[in-house]
N, C-alpha and C positions, 0 to 999 in steps of 0.2 A: 808665321812659321811655315805653313805649307807652301807659300809663295817663294820663300827663301830656298826650301828644299827643291822645289820644282826647277829652279834655275841653276842648281848645282850640277857640275859636270860629274858623271859617273863613268866607271870603266867596266868593260866586259872583254871577253877573249874571243878573237876572231880566228880565221884559219891561219895556219903557219905561225901560230902563237903571237900574232900581232895584237896589240892592245887597242881596243876601240874606246874612244872618249865621246860621250854624248850626254845630253840631258835626259831625264826620265821620259820615256815615250808615252804618248797618249794612246787612247783606243781601247778596244776590248781585250787585246792580248798585250799585257804589260811584261816588263822584265820579270823573270823569276828570281827567287832567292838563289844563292850559289848552288851549283850541282851537288857539291859535297855536303851541303846542308840538308837537302831533301832526299838525297840518294838512299839513305837508310830506310826511309818509308816507301820510296818509289824507285827501287833499283831498276826495274824493267823500263820505266819511263825515262830514266836517266840515260839509257842506251839509245833513245830516240831523239832527244832534244839537242840542239846546238849550244855550245858554250856561249856564243854571241847573244843568245836569247836569255841569258842568265847573268846575274851580277858576278863579277870576278870573285874568285875564291879568296882573295885577300880580305873581302868584307866578312867572311866567316870568322876571321881572326879578330876583327875590331867591333863587330856588332853581335849582340846576343839574340836569343829567341824572341824576347819581348820587343826588341827594336825592329826585327823583321816583321813581327805581327803589326806593330804600329805603322810601319811604312805601308803595309798591306791595307790596313784600315783607312789610311789616308788616301788610298788609291794610287800609290806610286809603283808598287810591285805586286806580284802574286806571291803570297807566303808559301803556298804549296802548288804543285801542278793541278790538283783537283780544285776547281773553282766553283763556288756556289753563288749564283746570282739571283736576285729578286728584282725584276724589272718588267716593264711593258715589252711584250714579245713582238719582234718585227714579223712581217707576213711570211718571209722566207723561212724563219725558224718555226713559225706556227705550222706551216705545211709539213715540217718534219715531226713536230712534237704531237700533233693531233693523233689520238690513239686509233680512231677509226676514220680512214680517209673519206668515207661516205658522208661524214659529218661536216666536211668542209663547206658544203652548200649552205649549211645553217648559220655559218659565222661570217659569210662574205656577201657583199653587195653584188649587183650585177656586173659592176666594173672590176670586180676582183678585190676591192678594198675590204677591210674588216668592218663589220657592222658596228662593233664597239671595241675599245681598247681592252686587251687581255693582259693581265699581270699575274704572275705567280713565280714561285721559287723553283729553280732547276739547277742541275749540275752540268759541268763541262770540264774538259781538260784543256789547259792552255796550249795553244799552237797545234792542237789536233784537228786541223782543217786542211783543205786543199788550196788555201790562199798561198800565193807565191812565197817561197821560203819556209813555209810551215811543213809540219811532219809529212802529211800526205803528199804534198807537192814534191818533196825531196825523195820520195819513195820510188826508186827507179829499178830495183832489182828484186828477185825472189827472196834473197836473204834478208833484205830490209822488210819485205812484206811479212816474213815469218816472225821477225822481231815485233812488228806491230800486232800480229795475231797473238803471240805469247803475252804481250802486255794486256791486250783487251781481255783475253781469256782468264788470265791468272793474276792480274793486278787491278785493272779497272773495275771488274765485276766484284772484287773483294773489298776494295777501298771505298767505293762509292755507296753511301747509304741510300741514295736516291735511285739506285739501280732497281728496276722493276716497280718503282713507285709511280702512282698516277694521281693527278689532281683533277678534281671535278669542279667544273664551272657551269653556272647557269647563264646561257647566252640566248637572247631572243626567245626566252621561255622554254628552252630545251637544255637538258643537262648534257654537257659535253665533257669527255675524258681527254686529258692530256698526259703524255708521258713526261717524266721529270728528269730524264737523262738525255741531254742533247747529243753527247758523244756517241751514245748507243744508236740513235736514229741516223746519225751521220755515217756510222760504220756500215749501216745497211745500204746506203745510197751512193757513197763515194766509190769510185773505181780505184781501189787500193791494193788489189791482189794481182801481183805481177807473175805471169806464167811465160814460159819460153815460147817464142813465136815460131811456129812451124811453117808459116807462109813464106816461101822463098822470095816471093815478089816484094815482100815488105822488108826493108833494111833494118827495122827495129829488132833488137835481140829479145825484148820482152814486150808483151801486150798487157795493158791494165784492164781488169774486169771487176765488176761487183762480186762480192763473195758468193760462192756456191759450194755445194758439197764436192763437186769435181775439182775446182781449182784449189780449194783449201786442202784437199787430200793430197794434191801434188806438192804443196808446201810441206805437209806433215810426213811425207814418205820417209821412213827410217828415223823419225824423230820420236822415239818411244817415250821419252821423258815427258814431252808435251802431250802426246796422245793419251798417256795414262791419266792426265788431269781432266780429260773431257767428261769422265763419268761423274764429276761433281755436279751438284744441283745448279749452282750459279753458272757454270760453264755450259750446261745443257740449255738453261734458260736463255743465255746470251745467244747461242747459236740458233735457237728457235726464233728469237726476236729478230735476228737479221735474215731470217728466211732460209736457214741451212738445216736440212734434215740430218740429225745426229747419226742415225743408223746408216744412212747413205754415206755420210762422211767417213765413219769408221770402216765401213765395208770397202770404200774406195782406197783406203790406205793398206789393205791386205796385199800381200806380195804376189799372189797368183790367182788365175781364174778359178782353179780348183778349190782354193781356200774360200774364195768369194761365193762359189756355188754352194759349198757346205754351209756357210753362214746364211745364205739366202734360204736354204732349206730349213735350217733351224729356226730362223725368225718367222718364216711363213707358218711353220708348225705351231709356234707359240701364239701367233696372232689369230690363227684360224681355229685353235683348239678351245677357244672361249675361256682361257685361263685368266684369272684376275691379275692385271699388271703388278699390283702391289704384292701379290704372292710370289710372282717371278722375281721381283726386286728383293724380297726377303730371302728367297732361296740363294740368290747370288751374294747376298750380304753375309749369310751364315756359312762359315768355313766348314762346319761339320757336315752340313747337307751337301756341300760341294765335294767333300772327301768321299761321302757315301756314293754319290753318283760317279765320281772318278773311279771308285773301286768297282762299281758295276760295269762301267765301260771297259775297264781293264780286264775284268773277268770275261766279258764277251770277246775281247781280242784274244785272250789266252785260249778260250774254248775254240775259236776259229782256227788259231794256230795249231792247237793240238789235234783238232779234227783233220787238218791238212796232213800233219805228220802221221796220224793214225791211218789215214787213207793210203799214204805212201807205203807204210809198213805192211798194211793189209795186201796191197798189190804186189809188193816184193815177196811176201809169204806165198801168195797165190802162184806167182811165177815158178817158185821152187816146188810148190805142191803139185802143179801141173806136170812137172817133170817126173815126180814120183808116181803120179797117177798113170802116166804112160808106161810105167814099169809094173802097174797092177796094184799099187798100194791104195787102199781105201781110206782116204783122208780128205777132210774139208776144214775150212776156216770160217768162223762166224763171230759176230760181236754179240756179247751177252750183257744185259744190264746187271750191275753189281751193287746197286744201292746208292744211298745219298751220302755215304761217308767218303769224301773225296778231298783232294787238295787243289786249290787254284791260287797259286802265287807265282811271281816272277822267278823265285828261287827253284821251285820244284812243283810240277803240276801234272794232273792226271788227264786221261782221255775221258771227256765228259760230253754228253749230247746237249742239245739246245735246251732241254728241260732240266739240266743239271743233275742228270743221273749218270753215275760213272759207268763206263763201258769197259769190258775186258774181252780179250780175244780167247776163243775156245778153239783149240786145234786138237782134234781127236779127244782124248781124255785129259788134255793139258789146259790149264788156265795160264794165259800170258798177260801180264800187267804192263802197261806202257807208262813210262815216266819221261818227261821232257824237263831238262834242268840246265840252268845257267850257272850253277854253283859246283863246288867240289863234293856235293852230296846229293842224294835223292831221298825225299822224305816219303814215309809210308804211314798211313793211319793205323789206328789200333786194329780195326776190322781187317785191313789188308794184311797186317802182320800175323794176326790170328789165323786167317785163311791160309796164308803161305805156310805156316807151321803145321796146320792141320792136314794140308794136302802137299806136304813137302816133296813127295815123290813126283808130283805132277803140277808144280806151280813154278813159273819162271817170271823173272823180271827183265823187261827190255828197257834199256836206258838210252835216250838220245841226248847227247851233250850239245848245248847250243852255244855258239860263239858270236852271235849277232848276224850271221849269214842267213839269208832267206832259205829255209830248208827245201830242197828239191829231191828228186829220186836218187840222184848220185850221192848227195850229201847224206841222206838217211841210210843208204846202203853202206856207205863208208863208216858212219859214226854210230849206228845202232849196235849196242852190245847186249847180249843176253846172259843173264846169270840164272842157270837152271837148277841151282841148289840154294836159292835165297832162303827157303824155309829152314834149312839146316843152320845157316848163319844166324837166323833170328831166334832159334829155339832157346838158347841159354838166357839171353837178355829178356825174352818175352816171359819166361818162367819167373825170373827175378821181379819183373814188373808186376806180374799177377800176384806174387806174394806180397809186394808192397801195397797193392790195391786192397788186398785182404786186411792187412794191418791198418790201412787208412779207414776201412769200413768199421773196424772195431773201435777205433778211437773216436769215430763220429757218433757212436752210440752213447746216450746219456749215462753218466755215472755220477752218483751222489748229486744229482741235479745239474751237472755240468757236461756239456758236449762241445766238440770242436767242429766248427763250420769250415769246410774246405770247398771253395768254389770249383766248379768244373773247369778243367784246363784242356787246351788243344794238345792232345798227345800225339807226338810225331816220333817215329823211329827213323833215325838218319842212317842211310846206307852210304858209307864213305866211298869216294870215287875209286879208291884202290881195289875195291871189291870187283867192280866191273872192268877196270883196266887190267887187272892181273888175273882174274878168275873167270872171265867171260868167254863166250864163243859168238860167232857171227850168226845171222839169221839162217843162212844156208846150212851151216854146221849144226845148228840146233835141230832143224827139220830132219836132216839126214841121219843125225845121231839117234834120234828118238823114234823115227817113223820108217826108216828103211828096213826092209825085211832082212 
């Protein structure tokens, strides 16, 4: 039966859709089953292989899975692209598969031949070699190199159970380790990464190199979908095995030197701070921890932004105050700590120092509260509202509306609005709020063995934008209205 099959003519598909007729080929790389047969399991490999290296798709209609397996068992075809071989390894492949290159001296004679035959099971992918007509030899562009990289990263590492496996053999009285994925070792040594040639004296558009963090990053530029897969354990191990530093690779894909410097600083701090790598990994895996750190980072940005706005307002006030001082008015401006009851959100935020203590301006006997807001309201805390009502004759609210523009002196001068009667606006609603709080306190007291548990809430008094748009005055008007003789 095998002899009959061996002499049968089979067909595959060549370029320009011509049909190639031939007998089953011999050798290590046999015809594959039809592309549309193995494409479901190996879609990325299917983008690399030629149709002429596979049985014609017509066989998929007349042969079933068991028949393809039988042909594979008889040595006529490869059932799937991933090929598992158990055989005596030739010296060329031994040099690739030996786990520690220093051990080569223990397994070879002085003339370079093997001391003894070495046999074990290993994996490979059909046609994934640099032999003429095979995948690596047909790789002549960066686009094709990227396809190979994607396959190696996200299909070969996942599909091959031998990936990262080693075989131990005792040779000449010494235990020697061998890797069991030949395709992996080949990926490290073959010149398969094509990068654009910048040497004008060389007519070649692309030059081929062994993989490195630099040339792979060139392939991956703007390929976010593939870059996002590199964080997987199998992908990291693959890149490490082929001698590519993962952190360097990711760093090189960043769009600007500024961004690379920021990551260099972050990575240096992590490595030199003696933090356990497993702890760092856990932090990045936990979205709640990430959100907490993002919140802290955002708060620092808000503090810096509001400090900038506060400094601009303070300087603008000082300019106006200096004019009044020249007229003999005794007036100064200073910042006063106001406590820890503050607001730091994108919607509405206070002027806070780096120790997260709210700051308020004191001008003469007036307290002036700063709010920066990107919404149609400014929020005040309970303490702020109570203080505004208590000192309603001498408490003002200054609001700077934000529109995404970087605030500078001219922007603040134009957009800062002062409401010098905010305590009056708050009086009624604050009284109703306090009455509600009293009622809440009474129902929280135990009665007949029952009490109501009401958790603390973040109380915010929202000042609608119409208040400062319709009832406000400018910084200059405020100073001259309340402090000119």
